[in-house]
Structures are given as structure tokens and as C-alpha cells.
N, C-alpha and C positions, 0 to 999 in steps of 0.2 A: 320299677320302684326303688330297687336297692343297687342300681348301677353306680359305679364309682364309690362304693361304700368304704373302700380302703384309702381314699384320699384323706389328707389332713384338711379339716374344715375349721373356719374361724367365723366368729360373729360377735357383735356387741351384745352382752347378756343383760344389760340394764336398760331401763326405759329411755326412750328418746327425749332429749332436752337437757337442760343444765342441771347439775347436781353436785353434791360434795364429792361423791365417789362414782366412778364408772368402771365397768368390768368388761374386759375382752377375754373371750374363752376360745381355746383351741382344743381339738381332739383329733388324734391320729395314732398310727401304729408306732411311730418313733418321733420324738420331739426334741432330741438332743441338739440338732442343728438350729432349731428355732430358739431354744434356750440360749445357746451360744451367740446366735446372731442378734438377739434382742437385748439380752442381759450382759453379754460379753463375759460370762463366767458360768460355771456349773453351780447348781444349787442342790441342797439336800431335799429328798422327797418328803412331802407332807409337813414341811416346816415353812412358816411365813418368812420370806426373805425380802428385806428392804433393798431396792436396787433402782438404778437408772434404766430407762427404756430407751434404746439407741436406734437411730436410723442407719441407713447403709453407709453413711460417711463417718459414723461413730458419734454424731451429735446427739444430744439428749432430746427426745421427744417429750418425755414426762418422767416422773419418778414416783414409785409407790411400792406396793407389795406384790411379790410373785409367789404363786403356789403351784407346786408340781405334784401330780398324782400319777405314778407309773401304772401301766396296765398290770393286772386287771382290776385293781382296787381303785376304781373311779366311778363317776356317775354313768359314763358311757360304756365302761368296760375296756376302753382304750386308754392310752396315755392322755392326760388332760393337763393343760397349762392355763392358769388364770392370772391375768394381769390386772391388778386393781390400782387404778390411778385416779386422776381427777375427772370429774364428770362433764367436761365440755365436749361437744360433738366434734369439734375440729381435732382435738387431741385423740379421741377415740377412733375417729376415721383414719388418722395418721398411723395409729397402731395397727389397725386392720390392714391398711395398705402395706405396711412393713411386713406383716405376716404373709400377705399375698406375694410380695417380692421374693420371699423365702420359699415359696412353692405351695402354699395352701390355697384353697378356694373359699369363696363366701358360702356359708351354710344355707341350705334351704330352710324354710319355716319348719320347725319341729324336728330337724335332723339330729340334734343331740339326743332327744328322747327316742327317736327312731333307732339310733344306734344302741342305746341302752336296751331297747326291746330286742333287737337283733342279737345282741350279745348276752341275752338272758339275765340282764340285771333287773328287769322288771317285766311283767306281762302287759298285755295291751290295756286291760282295765286300769292297772296302776299308772301306766303312761298317760292315759286320758285323765286320770285324777290329778296329775301334775298340772295339766292345763286348767282343769276345773278349779283347783286351788288358787291359781293365779287370777282367774276370772270371777272368783266368789264375790258376791255382793252383800253377803250377810255373814255374821259369825257362825250361824248354824250351818250355812252352806260350806264354809271353810272347814268346819270340824268334820262334816261328812266327807269332804274331799280328802282330808288327812287320813280318815279311816280307810278309804278306798286305796289311797296311795300306800298305806302300810300293809295292804293285802287282805283286809277283812272281807271285802266283797269277793275277791278272787278265791279266798279259802272256802267260802260258801259254794261257789260255782264248782270248784274242784271236788268238794265233798259230794255234790249232786252227780257229777260226772262219774266218780268212783262207784257210787251206788248203782248208777245206770249200767256201768261196765259189768259189775258183778251179776246183775240180772240178765244182761245180754249173754254172758258166758253160760249161764244156766240154760237159758232158752235155746241158744244156738247149739249147745252140746246135745240137748234133747232132740233137736231136729236132725243133727248130723249122725247121731247114734240111736236110731229108733229101736234097736234091740234092747236098750235099757228100759223101754216101755214106760216112760214118764208120762203120766196123764196130766196135762196142764189144767184141765177143768177141775180135777179133784185135788190139786195141790193148793191147799188153802194158804200155805206159807208164801207162795208166789204172788197170789192176789193181795195178800197183806203187805208184801214188800212193794208191790206196784202202787197200792193205795197210799202207803207212807211216802213213796217217791212223789206222787202227785200232790200230797199235802205239803211236803217240803218245798216243792216248786212253787206252789201257791203262796207259801209264807215268804220266800225270797222275792217273788214278784211283788208282793204287797210292800215290802221294805224298799224295793227298787223304785216303785211308783212314788213313795214318799221322798226318796232321794232325788228323783227326777224333778219333783215339784220344788224342792229346795234349790236345785240347780237352775232350772229353767223358769220357774214361776208359773202362775196360773194366768192365762190370757183372758182378760175380762173386758168385754165390749159394753159401752154405754150407748143405748139406742133409745129412740123415742121421737115423738113429733117435735117440731120447732118450739122453743121456749118451754120445754118440759123440765129443764133444769139440769141437763147432762153436764154442761160445762161447769156449772156451779158445784155439782157433785165431784167432778174431777178436781177442781181447785181445793175443795174441802178435804178430799182424801189425800191429795198431794201436799197439803199444807202450804200451798203457794199459788199465786195467780198464774197458772200455766196457760189457761184458756181465757179468751176475751168473753166477757159476759155483758150483754146489753139487752134492753127490752125488744130490740128489733129481731123479728123472726128470721131464721136462716143465717145468723151471724157466723156459725161454724160451717165452713164449706169443705174443709179438707179433714184428713184424719190426724188427730193429735195423740201422742203416745207419752206415757209417763210410767216409770217403774217405782213402786213403793214396797215397803214391808208392812203388812197388816197382821199384827199379833203373831209374828213369826212366819207368816205365809207371804212369799214374794208374789206381787201382783203386777202384771203387765197391763196397765189400764189404757184402753183405747177409746177416745171420745170421737163420735162420728157426727156427720151432718144430720139435721132433722129430716125424718122420713115423711115426705109428702109429695104429691104431684105438683110439678112446677114447670113453667115454660122457660125458666132461666137456665141456660146451658151450663153455667158454672155450678149451679146448685144441683142440676141433674147428674153431673159427674160426681159430685159429693155424695149423692144418694147411692149411686152405683158402687162407689168405694165403700160406703157404709155396709152394704149388703155383702160385699166380699169379705169384710172383716167379721161380720156376723156369722158367715158360713164357717170360718176357721176358728171361731172363739171356743174356749173351753166352757165359759159361762157368759151369759148375756143378761145384763140388767136393763129392763125396759121401763123407762120412766114415764109417768103420766101426771098431769096436773090434777091433784086431788080436789081442787076447788071446782073443777069442771066435771070430774067423774069420781064420785065418792067411793063406791066399792064395785068396780067393774069386774066382770068375769074375764079371766086371763085370755080365753080363746076369742071372746067377743071384742076385746080391746085391741088385739093384734092378730087378726085371722090370717094375714099374709104369711106370718112366721110359720104357722102350723100347716099352711098349704105347701110351703117350701120344704119344711122339715117336720113331717108328721110324727116322727119318733124321737123328737128332741126336747120334749117337755121338761125333762130332768135338768137341762142346762139353761133354763129360762127362769128368771125371777122378776116379778112385777114390783116396782117401787112406786108407792103413792106419795109423790113429793108435795111440798108446801103444806105440810100438816100444821105448821105454825099459823096458817090462815084458816084451813078447813076444820081444824079441831080433831082430826082423826088421831087416835092414840099412837104413840111411837112404838116401833118394833113390829113383831109378827102380828098380822091381823087375824083375830079369832075366827075360826071356821073357814079360813082360806089357806090353801097350800101354796107356799112359795110367794106370798104376798106380804110386803112390809110397808109400814108407814114411816116416812123420813122427812126431815127438813134439811135440804142441802145448805140453805142459808143459815139456819141456826145450828147445824151440825148435830142433830138429834136423831135417834133411831139407828145409829151406826153399830152399836154394840151387838145387837141381835143379828145384824146383817153380816158382821165379820164371822160370827159363829156359824151362820148358815152357809157362807161361802166355803169355810174350811170343811164343814161336813159334806157339802156337795162335791168337793174335790177329793174327799177321802183323806184329808190332812189331819193327823192326830195332834200336831202341835209340839210333840216331844221329839227332838232330834237325836236323843240319846240312842246309840246303837245303829243309827242310820248311816248309809254310805252313799256317796255320789253315784248317780246312774244317769245314763243317757237314753235317748229314744231307741237307739239300736239295741241296747241291753234289754229294754222292755219288750221289744219286738221278738228278740230271740227267746226270752223266757216265756212269752205268751205262746209262741209257736211250739216250744218244747212241751209245755203243759198240754196244749191241744193234741199234739202227737201221742203223748202218753195216754191221754184220755181216750183217743180213738183206738189205740192199740189194745187197751184193756177191754173196750167195748167189742172189738172184733174177736178177741180171745173168748169172751164170755158168750157171745151170741153165735159165733161160727167155729169156735175152737181153732182159730187160724193163728197158730204159733208163728208161721213164717211171716205173716203180716205184722204181728206184734214185734218180731225181731227187726223188721225193716223200719217200723215206726220208732223203735228205740234207737236204732242207728242214726236216723235223721235227727231225732231229738238230741242225741249226744253231739252231733255236729253243730246244732244250733247253739248249745251251751259253750262248745269249744270256740266258737266265733267271738264270744265275749272276752275271753282271755287271750285270743290270738293263736291258740293251738291249731285251729282249723279256720284259716282266714285267707281270702284272696288278696293278691297284691293291690288290686284296684281299691278294695275297701281300706287297706292300710294307707294307700296314697291319699285318699280323701280325709282320713282321720288326721294324719300327721301334718298335712298341708294347712290344716286349720289352726295349728299351734303358732305361737309367736316365734320370730326369729331369735336364735340364741338360746332356745329351750328345747 
């Protein structure tokens, strides 16, 4: 993962395409030869210097601003040179090739952030937040990424680890020095500390789940029989004619995807083919793909034509779903569409759980639906204090909480201090993976390879 980490690396740091300004970034142990070779002169550190950018013959490639940050006071912790010129790809490529001529190599995706992590300029959660900030699709997601980038998430994890270490010191000292005769079961302060640790873990996990929703969004699948109004609902939610809508049954054959923000909640909406038995091979493939999306969905909206079925029971209207996923009722919502014709009231249907009346055509009944989706996802709607989080963070927090809970249970039921100590050790490792204090090179490789080149 970290081989050749002492090489000087170069990459274009601005987005591909034409622009007013383009930036080429270098990072390495010593950049004096590059500064002299490209600028033809020395420049003062941390001061913007207007200069020509020269090729190997001394001809001008471009002209612009050069910024030099000597190690260790830079983003990567190494010496960094930024060349800010015009944003044409031919010019930027020529600058990169000039840097390669002088001995640098093209950076791997995420290698600048990787070096910042290696040189302790940021921890792993902060490095991931840099990528999350670049990829943010809403102002709320951007703000949460900034908080993670500034270390708020890492500080919470560090606090949890420190609390866990203190408890481990106490428990393992009692095991190693039995002559002290510390009775775990009678030590109420230990159980109180463990209870507080579990509560703190649960609180951080809840915030991380919110941050993950802001980052990744809720995957919402629209399902139902042909002509139930799925594509019309997709168009209504997207505010655009994303899907073709016709009276012909089976118009949608493939999976359509659209990302929107609904009252602060990012939604990854997936429209699927109508579910029915058919001899048409293309439509059969569409139905198979629909079921694959349903299986992976966070929430499923099942649409029915309310002019045909007034108040159907959820299990009776879609028995196949409950046969496949008997424990998944909480992620299924029934939508009685076309209430503009049937006369069913808009919004939540009285006496029915997870059943709503809507009109995709008239765009009515959506307000209650939005609140329902946010509640189902556990989304509070207030991004204040939230931080960006990824699926791997949630997994580590969930495992750590589970290990602490198991350890306390074993202590109370069996007086097993040794098992508690081992569970706490594993829980600490899970938390340390979040910030990169205890992380395999394989995991680091997967994380940084997902970053854009030049970052």
C-alpha cells in the first residue's frame, strides 16, 4: 500500500475540462530542483509568486501563480508545490509531463490524502471526510463533512477509546494481580462505567447513522403492478419527466434511478418494472431486476391503483413480499394512488399502518409521505452537530457496542472478567479502525483508491 511513498508525486488537482484556472500539485521530500526547473528561480515559501512555467528548453508552457509549502507545514506533511495556471487540459498535461521529466511520477487516486494520513496530518476519518466534502450533494452533507474533516467525529471516537482503555486497565490489573481481591460483581462503579460507555457508544452510533444518511441517502424503491403509477410518482418527486409514462402496461422494462433531496433527506429513488407474470422475455428480465432492487432497498413503496382496490390489507395485496422477506414489514409502505379519481383522502389512511393515499398525477399526499420516510429512516432533519460517516464506521460502532454489551452480560452472569477484558480489547480495535490507529493496509488501499486523483 505504502511502497514508493518517498517518491515525488504530481497530479492535476482541478476537475477535468476547460476552466479559468487549473492547478497542478506536487508533493515530495525535496522540491528545489522542480522549482528551479519549472520556474527558473527560487521563490519564498508560503507567498504567491507570479511566474512563467518553463519546459526543458526554457520555452514558456504557461504563466500563473506558484505556491511553495516546505515540509512539514503542508497538506501532506511533505514539501508541496502548487502551480496555478490556465485551465486548459493541454496546458495542464504539459505541466505534468514537465514534472515527470524532472523525476516525479503520476500520483495514484487519493495519494495526497494518503500521505497526509501517513504523516499524521490527519486521521483516517478526517481523510475520508475530505472526499465526502468533494462529493457532497447537499449543503447539509457538506457541513457534516466539514465537521468530520475538522476532527469532531474523531474526537468522539478518541474519547470513547480513552474511556475503554481506562476500564481495560482496571479490569486487566485485577486479573493480573488477584491478591488485590477486587470483586467485579460487587464493584458498582465498574458496572456504572460500562453502562455509561455503552450509552455513549449508542449516542455516537445514532449520530453516525444520521451522518451516513446525509452522505449516502436513503435507497427508495418504487414497486407495484403495471400501470399503478410508479413512473408518474418518480417524475413527480424528481420534478422532471425522468420516466416515460403511457397507458400501455409494462412501459418500464429496466431500472431507472434518480437522486433528489426531500425535506433535507437525500433519496436514491429507483423505479422498477411492473411486477406480474409475463411471457415477454424482456419484461421477465425487468421483473427479475426489480426484485433485486427490492431486496437491497432501505425502503419500498408499493403502489396500487386505488380505483381498483379501495383499502387493501398490506399482506393480501402483496403476499410475495412477505413470503420472501417475512421480517421486513417495517421497510414497506403501501401507497393508494389515483385518489383524485377514487376519492380516498390524501395522507395517512386512518386505522391502517404504513398506508397512504396519494395522487402522483396531482402531486397530493406527499407531505405526510415525506415525514413518514424520514421517521422510518430515523432521520431527525436537523443536521446541526452531525458529522459525515460511512458504512464501515457504522459497522465498527455496531460491533463495538455489541462487544461491550456481551462483555457486561458475561461479567454479570458468570463473573468472567477475562472474557470482559477480551471483549473490551476487540471493541477498542473496532473503534481504532475508524481513525486508522488499528487498520490493515488492505482496508487503507480500498479507502484511498476511491478518492479522486490529485486529492
